[in-house]
FIGU-141611 format. One line per 5 residues: number of its first residue (from 1); their letters; for each residue y, z, x of C-alpha. Coordinates in nm, 4 decimals, padded with zeros to 6 digits. Example, Ala and Ser with C-alpha at 12.3 -4.5 7.8 and 13.67 -1.06 7.14 Angstrom:
2
1 = as = -00.4500:00.7800:01.2300  -00.1060:00.7140:01.3670
// end
This chain:
421
1 = mttlg = 15.4620:12.4247:17.8351  15.2248:12.6182:18.0567  15.1495:12.8687:17.7795  15.0923:12.5865:17.5297  14.8571:12.4053:17.7650
6 = tgllr = 14.6605:12.7232:17.8320  14.6313:12.7918:17.4598  14.5055:12.4407:17.3897  14.2525:12.4691:17.6685  14.1217:12.7977:17.5317
11 = arrwl = 14.1032:12.6555:17.1798  13.9130:12.3540:17.3065  13.6626:12.5730:17.4909  13.6171:12.7900:17.1823  13.5548:12.4896:16.9602
16 = rghpl = 13.2988:12.3548:17.2079  13.1175:12.6845:17.1896  13.1300:12.6871:16.8055  13.0532:12.3327:16.6882  12.9836:12.4382:16.3285
21 = afdcg = 13.3335:12.5836:16.2965  13.4772:12.2571:16.4280  13.2761:12.0552:16.1749  13.3896:12.2811:15.8891  13.7507:12.2324:15.9954
26 = laaav = 13.6975:11.8579:16.0216  13.5424:11.8468:15.6746  13.8385:12.0397:15.5325  14.0856:11.8037:15.7022  13.9026:11.4944:15.5718
31 = ltcmi = 13.8933:11.6411:15.2181  14.2676:11.7122:15.2344  14.3403:11.3564:15.3448  14.1210:11.2081:15.0715  14.2867:11.4160:14.7999
36 = cvsfa = 14.6366:11.3321:14.9231  14.5580:10.9585:14.9365  14.3983:10.9702:14.5901  14.7387:11.0673:14.4421  14.9149:10.7712:14.6053
41 = epgpa = 14.9580:10.4335:14.4413  14.9917:10.1341:14.6745  15.3354:09.9764:14.6436  15.3897:09.6368:14.7982  15.7687:09.6751:14.8040
46 = hgpvl = 15.8403:10.0240:14.9383  15.4935:10.1475:15.0424  15.2665:10.4027:14.8678  15.4126:10.6056:14.5826  15.2885:10.9677:14.5573
51 = garap = 15.2176:11.1142:14.2157  15.1816:10.7807:14.0450  14.8167:10.8489:13.9675  14.5641:11.1331:13.9693  14.1917:11.1306:14.0566
56 = gpasv = 13.9399:11.2004:13.7843  13.6854:11.4842:13.7898  13.4085:11.2486:13.9083  13.6237:11.1303:14.1973  13.7075:11.4881:14.2959
61 = llmvl = 13.3372:11.5773:14.2901  13.2471:11.2771:14.5058  13.5202:11.3619:14.7552  13.4028:11.7240:14.7796  13.0413:11.6145:14.8285
66 = gagal = 13.1386:11.3555:15.0904  13.3490:11.6055:15.2851  13.0831:11.8754:15.2505  12.8179:11.6449:15.3953  13.0248:11.6186:15.7168
71 = vlrrr = 12.9502:11.9844:15.7923  12.5937:11.8756:15.8792  12.6920:11.5626:16.0723  12.5573:11.6958:16.4074  12.2198:11.8030:16.2677
76 = gpmav = 12.1399:11.4795:16.0829  12.3939:11.2059:16.1579  12.1911:10.9234:15.9995  12.1228:11.1262:15.6862  12.4913:11.2216:15.6541
81 = lavtg = 12.5889:10.8539:15.6972  12.3448:10.7522:15.4250  12.4766:11.0217:15.1860  12.8444:10.9456:15.2475  12.7757:10.5721:15.2221
86 = llsaa = 12.6053:10.6134:14.8840  12.8851:10.8405:14.7598  13.1447:10.5819:14.8696  12.9529:10.3007:14.6976  12.9276:10.5096:14.3793
91 = efala = 13.3040:10.5722:14.3914  13.3736:10.1993:14.4238  13.1430:10.1203:14.1306  13.2303:10.4006:13.8873  13.5844:10.5259:13.9435
96 = dppap = 13.8963:10.3578:13.8157  14.1107:10.3773:14.0159  13.8764:10.4530:14.3088  13.9367:10.7504:14.5409  13.9107:10.7159:14.9222
101 = vvmsa = 13.5622:10.8696:14.9543  13.4977:10.6013:15.2168  13.6858:10.8225:15.4672  13.3816:11.0495:15.4876  13.1605:10.7459:15.5562
106 = vvalf = 13.3972:10.6348:15.8349  13.3712:10.9772:16.0040  12.9923:10.9792:15.9598  12.9613:10.6336:16.1205  13.1780:10.7490:16.4104
111 = tvaag = 12.9387:11.0417:16.4610  12.6368:10.8115:16.4622  12.7989:10.5734:16.7105  12.9030:10.8581:16.9415  12.5583:11.0184:16.9443
116 = tdrpt = 12.3186:10.7230:16.9569  12.2830:10.3990:17.1486  12.4649:10.0723:17.0952  12.1879:09.8841:16.9096  12.1572:10.1688:16.6596
121 = twrag = 12.5355:10.1667:16.6160  12.5317:09.7942:16.5457  12.2541:09.8216:16.2881  12.4022:10.1244:16.1119  12.7544:09.9780:16.1169
126 = lltmg = 12.6528:09.6383:15.9789  12.4392:09.7962:15.7067  12.7175:10.0345:15.6027  12.9763:09.7583:15.6129  12.7591:09.5250:15.4073
131 = vlavt = 12.6743:09.7818:15.1382  13.0305:09.9093:15.0937  13.1990:09.5689:15.1206  12.9653:09.4069:14.8681  12.9987:09.7016:14.6283
136 = amaag = 13.3789:09.7083:14.6562  13.4127:09.3332:14.6111  13.1577:09.3030:14.3309  13.2187:09.6189:14.1260  13.5765:09.7090:14.2148
141 = ttpwy = 13.8759:09.6640:13.9871  14.0665:09.4581:14.2439  13.9990:09.0981:14.3546  13.7390:09.0612:14.6236  14.0004:08.9382:14.8704
146 = sqenl = 14.2394:09.2299:14.8164  14.3709:09.4241:15.1124  14.1888:09.7389:14.9989  13.8523:09.5651:15.0403  13.9549:09.4202:15.3757
151 = avlaw = 14.0711:09.7655:15.4860  13.7212:09.8998:15.4182  13.5766:09.6442:15.6605  13.8429:09.7213:15.9201  13.7977:10.0999:15.9046
156 = iglag = 13.4201:10.0785:15.9285  13.4386:09.8437:16.2269  13.6986:10.0654:16.3929  13.4806:10.3749:16.3431  13.1817:10.2071:16.5057
161 = aagda = 13.3858:10.0781:16.8001  13.5583:10.4136:16.8563  13.2282:10.6041:16.8452  13.0669:10.3628:17.0898  13.3633:10.4007:17.3273
166 = vrsrr = 13.3365:10.7798:17.3120  12.9627:10.7626:17.3809  13.0171:10.5307:17.6782  13.2833:10.7600:17.8215  13.0578:11.0645:17.7865
171 = afida = 12.7734:10.8799:17.9548  13.0039:10.7738:18.2383  13.1306:11.1291:18.2905  12.7750:11.2664:18.2792  12.6662:11.0110:18.5369
176 = irera = 12.9555:11.1045:18.7667  12.8784:11.4744:18.7235  12.5086:11.4186:18.7929  12.5891:11.2104:19.0997  12.8217:11.4815:19.2280
181 = eraer = 12.5605:11.7519:19.1699  12.2934:11.5406:19.3387  12.5240:11.4798:19.6349  12.5937:11.8524:19.6572  12.2233:11.9318:19.6528
186 = treee = 12.1645:11.6662:19.9165  12.4364:11.8114:20.1386  12.2900:12.1600:20.1041  11.9394:12.0363:20.1834  12.0697:11.8397:20.4812
191 = arrrv = 12.2566:12.1456:20.6064  11.9454:12.3614:20.5734  11.7388:12.0972:20.7514  11.9869:12.0744:21.0378  11.9978:12.4527:21.0688
196 = aeerl = 11.6176:12.4673:21.0810  11.6036:12.1916:21.3431  11.8691:12.3647:21.5527  11.6825:12.6940:21.5335  11.3615:12.5239:21.6453
201 = riard = 11.5407:12.3498:21.9305  11.7001:12.6715:22.0543  11.3685:12.8542:22.0164  11.1970:12.5885:22.2299  11.4648:12.6130:22.4985
206 = lhdvv = 11.4472:12.9913:22.5047  11.0696:12.9815:22.5285  11.0751:12.7307:22.8116  11.3340:12.9256:23.0105  11.1802:13.2687:22.9566
211 = ahhia = 10.8173:13.1629:23.0063  10.8919:12.9741:23.3277  11.1056:13.2322:23.5012  10.9143:13.5382:23.3824  10.5907:13.3820:23.5087
216 = lvnvq = 10.7495:13.3273:23.8502  10.8926:13.6791:23.8545  10.5508:13.8182:23.7674  10.3816:13.6261:24.0478  10.6382:13.7138:24.3130
221 = agvaa = 10.6472:14.0775:24.2056  10.2676:14.0911:24.2389  10.2903:13.9421:24.5870  10.5578:14.1917:24.6876  10.3531:14.4856:24.5622
226 = hvmdk = 10.0451:14.3577:24.7445  10.2054:14.3161:25.0890  10.4718:14.5870:25.0667  10.2985:14.8276:25.3079  10.1383:14.5896:25.5569
231 = rpdqa = 10.3890:14.3001:25.5674  10.7331:14.4182:25.4573  10.9001:14.0939:25.5695  10.6843:13.8896:25.3322  10.7470:14.1452:25.0577
236 = keala = 11.1194:14.1123:25.1179  11.0941:13.7348:25.0874  10.8970:13.7683:24.7640  11.1594:14.0053:24.6234  11.4271:13.7525:24.7172
241 = hvrea = 11.2406:13.4934:24.5132  11.2229:13.7439:24.2259  11.5983:13.7920:24.2455  11.6586:13.4154:24.2523  11.4244:13.3526:23.9584
246 = srsai = 11.5910:13.6318:23.7615  11.9357:13.4900:23.8327  11.8241:13.1431:23.7251  11.6730:13.2846:23.4065  11.9951:13.4677:23.3230
251 = delra = 12.2042:13.1559:23.3878  11.9846:12.9367:23.1681  11.9714:13.1994:22.8950  12.3501:13.2236:22.9033  12.3767:12.8447:22.8768
256 = tvgll = 12.1282:12.8330:22.5886  12.2849:13.1180:22.3948  12.6236:12.9578:22.4562  12.5189:12.6803:22.2191  12.5623:12.9290:21.9363
261 = rqsgd = 12.9286:12.9843:22.0168  13.1982:12.8231:21.8061  13.3500:12.4992:21.9242  13.6547:12.5558:22.1380  13.5333:12.8921:22.2736
266 = peapt = 13.6537:12.8958:22.6343  13.3474:13.0944:22.7388  13.1042:12.8316:22.6134  12.9094:12.6663:22.8961  13.0116:12.3208:23.0045
271 = epapg = 12.7458:12.2435:23.2646  12.5033:11.9636:23.1741  12.1546:12.0315:23.0441  11.8775:12.0254:23.3065  11.6964:11.7013:23.3666
276 = lavlg = 11.4883:11.5097:23.6172  11.7846:11.5049:23.8536  11.7084:11.8688:23.9361  11.3311:11.8313:23.9275  11.3173:11.9021:24.2997
281 = tlvdt = 11.4735:12.2433:24.2490  11.2259:12.3194:23.9739  10.9288:12.2173:24.1873  11.0560:12.4286:24.4780  11.0438:12.7399:24.2620
286 = frnag = 10.6752:12.6817:24.1970  10.6059:12.6044:24.5605  10.7763:12.9300:24.6584  10.5488:13.1045:24.4091  10.2432:12.9688:24.5921
291 = lpvev = 10.1617:12.6630:24.3779  10.1308:12.3391:24.5767  10.2932:12.0591:24.3761  10.3073:11.6878:24.4563  10.5646:11.4682:24.2805
296 = actdp = 10.5513:11.0922:24.2348  10.8026:10.8791:24.0468  10.8540:10.5075:24.0016  11.1811:10.3224:23.9469  11.3937:10.6157:24.0655
301 = gsplp = 11.7173:10.4247:24.0303  11.6934:10.3879:23.6507  11.7942:10.7126:23.4748  11.6360:10.8111:23.1464  11.8426:10.8668:22.8336
306 = aaadl = 11.9706:11.2224:22.7979  11.7221:11.3273:22.5269  11.4204:11.1815:22.7082  11.5435:11.3209:23.0404  11.5652:11.6758:22.9016
311 = aayri = 11.2294:11.6434:22.7239  11.0581:11.5224:23.0435  11.2062:11.8104:23.2424  11.0978:12.0714:22.9860  10.7475:11.9241:22.9609
316 = iqeal = 10.7027:11.9409:23.3377  10.8477:12.2915:23.3477  10.6148:12.4224:23.0758  10.3097:12.2409:23.2136  10.3608:12.3809:23.5650
321 = tnvrk = 10.4192:12.7267:23.4174  10.0848:12.7017:23.2400  09.9204:12.5899:23.5657  10.0590:12.8931:23.7468  09.9501:13.1275:23.4687
326 = hagad = 09.6040:12.9890:23.3849  09.4741:12.7633:23.6631  09.3983:13.0276:23.9244  09.5285:13.1136:24.2708  09.3884:12.8070:24.4521
331 = araev = 09.5032:12.5451:24.2039  09.7093:12.2416:24.3008  09.9288:12.0353:24.0702  10.0442:11.6748:24.0579  10.3493:11.5502:23.8667
336 = svvrv = 10.4251:11.1857:23.7962  10.6994:11.0107:23.6003  10.6385:10.6394:23.5467  10.8523:10.3835:23.3630  10.6340:10.1358:23.1712
341 = ggtae = 10.8398:09.8852:22.9752  11.0331:10.0712:22.7102  10.8539:10.4021:22.7673  10.8388:10.6754:23.0276  10.5026:10.8402:23.0956
346 = vtvld = 10.5082:11.2001:23.2199  10.1810:11.3364:23.3557  10.1015:11.6813:23.4960  09.7534:11.7364:23.6456  09.5896:12.0330:23.8097
351 = dgrgt = 09.2501:12.1029:23.9603  09.2318:12.4725:23.8788  08.9399:12.6301:23.7022  09.1071:12.9505:23.5951  08.9448:13.2593:23.4470
356 = gprpa = 08.9095:13.1369:23.0894  08.9859:12.8517:22.8491  09.3488:12.7537:22.8107  09.5104:12.7305:22.4672  09.5242:12.3770:22.3348
361 = padgg = 09.7366:12.2332:22.0557  09.4230:12.1604:21.8523  09.3317:12.5283:21.8713  09.6697:12.6420:21.7503  09.7499:12.7629:22.1013
366 = ghgli = 10.0650:12.9072:22.2522  10.4191:12.8116:22.1676  10.4551:12.6192:22.4934  10.2177:12.3381:22.4010  10.3523:12.3381:22.0450
371 = gmrer = 10.7063:12.3101:22.1788  10.6093:12.0199:22.4047  10.4531:11.8363:22.1120  10.7623:11.8970:21.8979  10.9917:11.7614:22.1689
376 = vtalg = 10.7842:11.4465:22.2123  10.7415:11.3924:21.8382  11.1168:11.4267:21.7824  11.1682:11.1298:22.0157  10.8929:10.9250:21.8513
381 = gtlta = 10.6469:10.9631:22.1370  10.2956:11.1021:22.1787  10.1514:11.3959:22.3709  09.7952:11.4679:22.4773  09.6859:11.7879:22.6490
386 = gpryg = 09.3358:11.9001:22.7334  09.0806:11.9823:23.0037  08.9933:11.7243:23.2705  08.6414:11.6151:23.3479  08.5221:11.8184:23.6422
391 = ggfrv = 08.7770:12.0942:23.6009  09.1473:12.1334:23.5632  09.3917:12.0388:23.2908  09.5960:11.7331:23.2031  09.9225:11.6977:23.0113
396 = hailp = 10.0308:11.3420:22.9354  10.3445:11.2497:22.7386  10.4719:10.9047:22.6441  10.8471:10.9038:22.5708  11.0212:10.5987:22.4225
401 = vtprt = 11.3376:10.5100:22.6135  11.6061:10.2488:22.5681  11.6031:09.9932:22.8495  11.9174:10.0216:23.0608  12.0630:09.8194:23.3395
406 = rapeg = 12.0021:09.9462:23.6853  12.2620:10.2065:23.7758  12.3691:10.3095:24.1240  12.2008:10.6154:24.2558  12.3979:10.9343:24.2127
411 = pgavg = 12.3586:11.3000:24.1348  12.2495:11.2277:23.7792  11.9966:10.9544:23.8564  11.6237:11.0004:23.8591  11.5260:11.0024:24.2205
416 = atggc = 11.8599:11.1368:24.3487  11.8758:11.4209:24.5947  11.6741:11.7091:24.4584  11.5468:11.5019:24.1671  11.2400:11.2926:24.0946
421 = a = 11.1528:11.1331:24.4281
// end
């Protein structure tokens, strides 16, 4: 059974790839059926009797022409239907007894119905049925109500209905296939989009971690080199800050890179992402690097959602890093986080003048400002960054948040120990 099924499948594929060969075989099969039926005489008692009659030369010619026209049924289905219909009508009018040339018209109508739309099938079927039925009833040798004439109507109607059913099934299968292909394309596009978003997110985190800690290491290393000979105790303290900043950078890099590990990897980090709860620790690193920072927060007992909390922390981290890098040695910074209705406003100000203009998002500046804008935009908020009147720089972000009920203060709350206070 397996060998037979495989052979049939191969034959079907071959015939699909060679439609002309299939049509030639179909034409030969239809011609064989017409010739066999033309030798049979209907017998009401015991059924058809073979050999009771023989078709004439004109009938044989009409049958050959009708079957031969089916070879071209795919190229011109309407033309083939018209030819086979005329040949069938001529057989009804001229031959006595008539041969079943109408079989070729039935196959041609099936082809038209399977390859066109339903209105065309209705028009072609009714026209063919009318022409052949009227010719058979008016010019035939049998009474108009004979079963042969009624059979013509039945076979023509059956051909049209079968062709329409085949066309509908093909259309249904094509629609399912197209829907499946479209869904597959959509899944691939969604997967590519998610991969791109994840790459951007990881790139932002890496930039924030590296830029912040490397800037602090650079400052503390410069201090250590400057006071190494005259004040070794201060140099030792600066080197301790370098070591601490380096350790923090390594820990955060390990946590960020751990996101790329497979799920279930026991070495993947499990500690929570940084947020405003550890803002105090972040500010202390800048204070140790010589940047005075003042922090002000409102509504400290209401924590921000996780996404907004992380975005606020990273914005403050990057903004203070830019202050330390660009604002100059005597600059001071102010950080504020304010809840206003359904939004949280994060503002970082400094009064430094620096040695040159800072990169701004409008100027296509550094990746830090671009990353801040991407974080805020992803949450549906807005970010503005630019120089202040009279000197300094201002970063202001508005983050939409979902209102929450007041939670008890704890280690994860804004305003908890070491957090936004």
